[in-house]
C-alpha positions in Angstrom: 0.0 -0.1 0.0 2.8 2.5 1.0 4.6 1.5 -2.1 1.8 2.5 -4.4 1.2 5.7 -2.4 4.8 6.7 -2.9 4.8 5.8 -6.6 1.6 7.9 -7.1 3.1 10.8 -5.3 6.5 10.5 -7.3 4.4 10.5 -10.6 2.5 13.6 -9.6 5.7 15.4 -8.9 7.3 14.2 -12.2 4.3 15.4 -14.1 4.2 18.7 -12.4 7.8 19.8 -13.1 7.3 20.4 -16.8 4.2 22.3 -16.2 6.0 24.6 -13.8 8.9 25.0 -16.4 6.4 26.4 -18.9 5.5 29.2 -16.6 8.8 31.0 -17.1 8.6 31.6 -20.8 5.0 32.9 -20.5 6.3 35.4 -17.9 9.2 36.4 -20.2 6.7 37.1 -23.1 4.7 39.3 -20.8 7.8 41.3 -19.9 8.8 41.5 -23.5 5.4 42.9 -24.4 5.4 45.3 -21.5 8.8 46.7 -22.3 7.6 47.8 -25.7 5.2 50.3 -24.3 6.5 51.0 -20.8 6.9 54.5 -19.4 9.1 53.7 -16.5 12.4 55.5 -16.1 15.8 54.1 -17.5 17.0 52.9 -14.1 13.9 50.8 -13.7 14.2 49.4 -17.3 17.7 48.5 -16.6 16.7 46.8 -13.3 13.8 44.9 -15.2 16.3 43.7 -17.9 18.8 42.5 -15.3 16.0 40.4 -13.5 14.9 39.2 -16.9 18.4 38.0 -18.0 18.9 36.5 -14.5 15.5 34.7 -14.7 16.1 33.5 -18.1 19.4 31.9 -17.2 17.9 30.3 -14.1 15.1 28.8 -16.3 17.7 27.4 -18.7 19.6 25.9 -15.7 16.4 24.3 -14.5 15.9 26.5 -11.4 12.3 27.4 -12.2 11.4 28.6 -8.7 14.3 31.2 -8.7 13.4 32.1 -12.3 9.7 32.8 -11.5 10.7 34.8 -8.5 13.0 37.1 -10.5 10.6 37.4 -13.4 7.7 38.2 -11.0 9.9 40.9 -9.5 10.5 42.4 -12.9 6.8 42.3 -13.7 6.1 44.2 -10.5 8.6 46.9 -11.5 6.7 47.2 -14.8 3.4 47.4 -13.0 2.0 44.1 -14.4 
């Protein structure tokens, strides 16, 4: 019984990981779109791009939690 429960939990985790990985590109697209029309100052734009670059690198390295955190912070700076 415990073996089946553990196997089911492992499968849920394995299937959820790719779904979370897809969140990062969606956030990057939102930031790209917002940067085209934003009216924030240059210092804020630079900080957004710093967070965007860091988040993209974290995504590519497989650290999706850190990527989402940085991309979310960039979106907040843009007001989205």
